[in-house]
C-alpha positions as CSV (number, residue, x, y, z in Angstrom):
1,M,-0.1,0.4,-0.2
2,S,1.3,3.4,-0.8
3,R,2.2,5.6,2.0
4,L,-0.7,8.1,0.5
5,E,-3.6,5.3,1.1
6,S,-2.0,4.2,4.4
7,F,-2.6,8.2,5.3
8,I,-5.7,8.2,4.0
9,R,-6.8,5.2,5.9
10,R,-5.6,6.0,9.0
11,M,-7.8,9.6,8.4
12,S,-10.6,8.0,7.6
13,A,-10.3,5.7,10.6
14,Q,-9.5,8.7,13.1
15,R,-12.7,10.3,11.7
16,D,-14.9,7.2,12.1
17,V,-13.8,6.6,15.7
18,L,-14.2,10.0,16.5
19,D,-17.8,10.3,14.6
20,H,-18.4,7.1,16.6
21,V,-17.3,8.5,20.1
22,A,-19.9,11.5,19.4
23,Q,-22.6,9.9,18.4
24,T,-23.0,6.4,20.6
25,L,-20.3,6.9,23.3
26,P,-21.5,8.9,26.7
27,L,-18.7,10.6,27.8
28,P,-18.8,12.3,31.7
29,E,-20.7,15.5,31.7
30,A,-17.6,17.4,32.9
31,G,-14.3,17.4,31.9
32,A,-12.0,18.9,28.8
33,I,-11.2,17.0,25.7
34,L,-7.0,16.7,25.4
35,E,-6.0,16.5,21.9
36,I,-2.5,15.2,21.9
37,G,-0.5,16.5,19.0
38,L,-2.1,19.1,17.6
39,G,-0.7,19.1,14.0
40,N,-2.0,21.6,11.3
41,G,-5.3,21.6,13.2
42,R,-7.1,19.7,11.5
43,T,-8.6,17.2,14.4
44,F,-8.8,19.8,16.6
45,D,-11.1,21.9,14.7
46,H,-13.3,18.4,14.4
47,L,-13.1,17.9,17.7
48,R,-14.7,21.3,18.1
49,E,-17.5,20.4,15.6
50,K,-18.2,17.5,17.4
51,F,-18.1,18.4,20.9
52,P,-19.4,21.8,21.0
53,G,-19.4,23.9,24.1
54,R,-16.3,21.3,25.6
55,R,-13.0,22.8,26.5
56,I,-10.3,21.3,24.3
57,V,-6.9,21.6,25.6
58,A,-4.3,20.6,22.7
59,F,-0.6,19.6,23.0
60,D,2.3,19.8,20.6
61,R,6.0,20.4,20.6
62,A,5.9,23.9,18.7
63,L,3.0,25.6,16.9
64,G,2.2,24.5,13.3
65,A,-1.3,24.7,13.2
66,H,-3.4,26.7,10.9
67,A,-4.6,29.9,11.9
68,S,-8.4,29.1,12.1
69,S,-7.5,25.7,13.8
70,T,-5.6,27.2,16.8
71,P,-6.7,26.6,20.3
72,P,-6.7,29.7,22.1
73,P,-3.6,30.5,24.0
74,G,-4.9,29.0,27.7
75,D,-5.7,26.4,25.8
76,L,-2.4,25.3,23.8
77,V,0.5,23.9,25.7
78,L,3.7,24.0,23.9
79,G,6.7,21.7,24.9
80,E,7.8,18.0,25.2
81,I,4.2,16.2,25.4
82,A,5.9,13.7,27.6
83,E,6.6,16.3,30.0
84,T,4.1,18.9,29.6
85,A,0.6,16.5,29.6
86,K,1.7,15.3,33.2
87,A,0.2,18.4,34.5
88,F,-3.1,17.1,33.7
89,A,-2.9,14.0,35.4
90,G,-5.9,13.8,37.4
91,T,-7.9,16.5,35.8
92,N,-11.0,14.1,35.1
93,A,-10.8,14.5,31.0
94,A,-13.9,13.7,29.2
95,L,-12.0,12.5,26.2
96,V,-8.4,12.5,25.1
97,H,-7.4,11.8,21.4
98,A,-3.6,11.1,20.8
99,D,-2.2,11.0,17.1
100,I,1.6,11.1,17.7
101,G,2.5,7.8,16.1
102,T,5.3,8.5,13.7
103,G,5.3,5.1,11.7
104,Y,8.7,4.1,12.9
105,D,8.5,1.3,15.3
106,D,11.5,2.3,17.4
107,K,10.6,5.7,18.1
108,D,6.8,4.8,18.6
109,A,8.2,2.4,21.0
110,I,9.3,5.1,23.1
111,T,6.2,6.9,23.0
112,L,4.4,3.9,24.2
113,T,6.6,4.2,27.7
114,W,4.9,7.1,28.8
115,L,1.9,7.9,26.4
116,P,-0.6,5.0,28.1
117,D,0.0,6.3,31.7
118,I,-0.3,10.0,30.7
119,V,-3.7,9.0,29.0
120,A,-5.1,6.9,31.6
121,R,-4.1,9.6,34.5
122,A,-5.3,12.4,32.4
123,L,-9.1,10.5,32.0
124,G,-12.0,10.9,34.5
125,A,-13.8,7.3,35.4
126,G,-15.9,6.9,32.3
127,G,-13.8,9.3,30.2
128,V,-12.8,7.7,26.5
129,A,-9.6,7.6,24.6
130,V,-8.7,7.2,20.9
131,S,-5.2,6.9,19.7
132,G,-3.5,5.9,16.6
133,L,-0.7,3.9,19.0
134,P,-2.2,1.3,21.1
135,L,-2.8,1.9,24.8
136,D,-1.7,-1.0,27.1
137,H,-2.7,0.1,30.7
138,A,-4.3,-1.5,33.3
139,G,-6.7,1.6,33.9
140,L,-7.6,1.3,29.9
141,E,-10.5,-1.1,28.7
142,P,-10.6,-1.8,25.1
143,L,-13.8,-0.8,23.2
144,P,-15.2,-2.3,20.1
145,L,-14.4,0.0,17.0
146,P,-16.7,0.7,14.2
147,A,-17.3,-2.1,11.7
148,A,-15.2,0.1,9.3
149,V,-12.0,0.8,11.2
150,D,-9.5,-2.1,10.9
151,S,-8.4,-3.1,14.7
152,R,-4.8,-2.4,13.8
153,R,-5.4,1.1,12.5
154,Y,-6.6,3.3,15.5
155,F,-7.9,2.0,19.0
156,L,-10.7,2.8,21.6
157,Y,-10.7,2.8,25.1
158,R,-12.7,3.9,28.4
159,R,-11.2,4.5,31.8
160,R,-12.0,1.6,34.2
161,A,-13.9,3.5,37.6
């Protein structure tokens, strides 16, 4: 499969899972949404549309988002995510979306040494995690994906109580 086709499948899976969450999975009434990996801001923009009225806090190493898809200053956290996201442990996030995989197994293995714990600790009980990387953590229960999404392409979890 070409890298273009792989990218399209990943983006389609991301959209399908986020739409599935918005349409069918109840989220805790309170709690922010955390967008780990702002990038160009397209997913941030989609989250704003699907979850109106929710605070969305975005994390990235540096700002690279389009101006129309940039969070306000108080909701943008810049720096090394492995460090900056630690401050959100215990904040009872309703949803965490993490799309920071690189496609390089060695680099992603390093990310997976810290990402599952950061996600689990940021979520409140019953909160939902959506990730492009598998999040192996005792506090996260895997959930079924929409039928159109390959189980190796995107991952969905609920924070255990």
